[in-house]
N, C-alpha and C positions, 0 to 999 in steps of 0.2 A: 534580523537574524537570518542567516542563510539556511536553506533546507539541508537536512542530513540525508544521505542516501544509504540504503541497506538493500542487500539482495536476500530475498526470502523465498522459500518454497511456498507454493500456493496455499497449502493448508495452514501453516503457521501464520501467514499473512491474513487469511480470512478470520482465523481465531482472534488475532489482534484487533482487527477491524470490528468484530462483533463485541469485543470487550470495550473498545473505545466509544462506539455508538456515535453520538452527536459530534460533529466536527470532523467526521471522516468522509473523504470523497474517494470513491473507487472508480477507476477508469480502465475498462478493458480495451486493449489496443489491438490493432489489426495484425501486428507481428507476433501475437501469441503471448504477450506479457500483460501483467496487471499492475497498474499504479494505484497504490493506496496512499492517499495524502492525509496525514494527520498533522495539522499545522503545529509547529513549523517543520515537521518531519515528512519526508517522502520515501515510501518504500517501493522498490521495484523488484518484482519476482516473476517467474514464469508460471503460466497457467497449466 
């Protein structure tokens, strides 16, 4: 199953990650974005 991509603001993304808990990988990128990966979904938003 291919990942799904969503653009989220930082706060909703962080709230979602907190709700998901286990299985969530958050990567802060040098270009000022945050990737929150919840298999098989990838969220991309600005920090």
